[in-house]
C-alpha positions in Angstrom: 64.5 -22.9 83.9 62.2 -23.1 80.9 63.8 -22.8 77.5 62.2 -20.2 75.3 62.5 -20.2 71.5 62.2 -17.6 68.7 60.5 -18.8 65.6 60.2 -17.6 62.0 58.0 -19.0 59.3 57.8 -19.3 55.6 56.2 -21.5 53.0 56.9 -23.5 49.8 55.3 -26.0 47.4 56.9 -29.2 46.2 56.1 -32.6 44.8 57.2 -36.0 45.9 56.6 -39.6 44.9 54.3 -41.5 47.2 56.4 -44.4 48.7 53.6 -46.9 48.5 51.6 -46.0 45.4 54.6 -44.5 43.6 52.4 -41.6 42.3 53.9 -38.2 41.9 51.8 -35.5 43.6 52.4 -32.1 45.3 51.8 -30.3 48.6 51.9 -26.8 50.0 54.1 -26.7 53.2 54.3 -24.1 55.9 57.6 -24.3 57.9 58.5 -22.7 61.2 62.1 -22.8 62.3 63.1 -22.0 65.9 66.2 -20.7 67.6 67.1 -20.3 71.3 65.7 -16.9 72.4 69.1 -16.0 74.0 71.0 -14.3 72.6 68.3 -12.0 71.1 68.1 -12.3 67.3 66.6 -10.2 64.6 63.3 -11.9 63.6 63.4 -10.5 60.1 66.9 -11.9 59.5 65.7 -15.3 60.8 62.7 -15.2 58.4 65.0 -14.3 55.4 67.3 -17.1 56.3 64.5 -19.6 56.3 63.0 -18.2 53.1 66.4 -18.5 51.4 66.8 -22.1 52.4 63.2 -23.0 51.3 63.8 -21.5 47.9 66.0 -24.6 47.3 62.9 -26.8 47.7 60.2 -24.6 46.2 58.5 -26.0 43.1 60.9 -29.0 43.0 60.4 -32.7 43.3 61.7 -33.8 46.7 64.2 -36.7 46.8 62.7 -40.1 47.7 64.3 -40.0 51.1 62.3 -36.8 51.9 58.8 -38.2 51.4 58.0 -37.9 55.2 57.7 -34.5 56.8 60.0 -35.6 59.6 62.9 -36.3 57.2 62.2 -33.1 55.3 62.2 -31.1 58.6 65.6 -32.6 59.6 67.0 -31.7 56.1 65.8 -28.1 56.4 67.1 -27.8 59.9 70.5 -29.0 58.9 70.8 -26.1 56.5 70.1 -23.4 59.1 72.8 -22.4 61.6 71.7 -22.5 65.2 68.2 -23.9 64.4 67.0 -26.2 67.2 63.5 -27.1 66.0 61.6 -27.3 62.7 57.8 -27.6 62.4 56.2 -28.5 59.1 52.6 -28.2 58.4 50.4 -29.1 55.4 47.5 -26.8 56.3 45.0 -28.0 53.7 45.3 -31.6 55.0 45.6 -30.6 58.7 48.9 -32.6 59.0 51.9 -31.4 60.9 55.1 -32.5 62.5 57.6 -31.1 65.0 61.3 -32.1 65.0 63.8 -31.1 67.6 67.3 -31.1 66.2 
């Protein structure tokens, strides 16, 4: 049987220090969090949940251990009950990652 997921998205902007050049710079991120489709969930509640978590990152400087999208995705996913996958995209740069939790 194929597993299906329900996703909800939101966005935020944050800065981080480049681990190689040590320069502080910022990005705009789009995040999609996913939950198992069963049991059915209210999509608006899922989106509000994600939005509330991302408010903690918005317009902040990310810790040095979150300079990679993969570690940022794991951190976000750990704050959301029942979340099984987090996708992060930096649309203006055409960069993205997908992390299964």
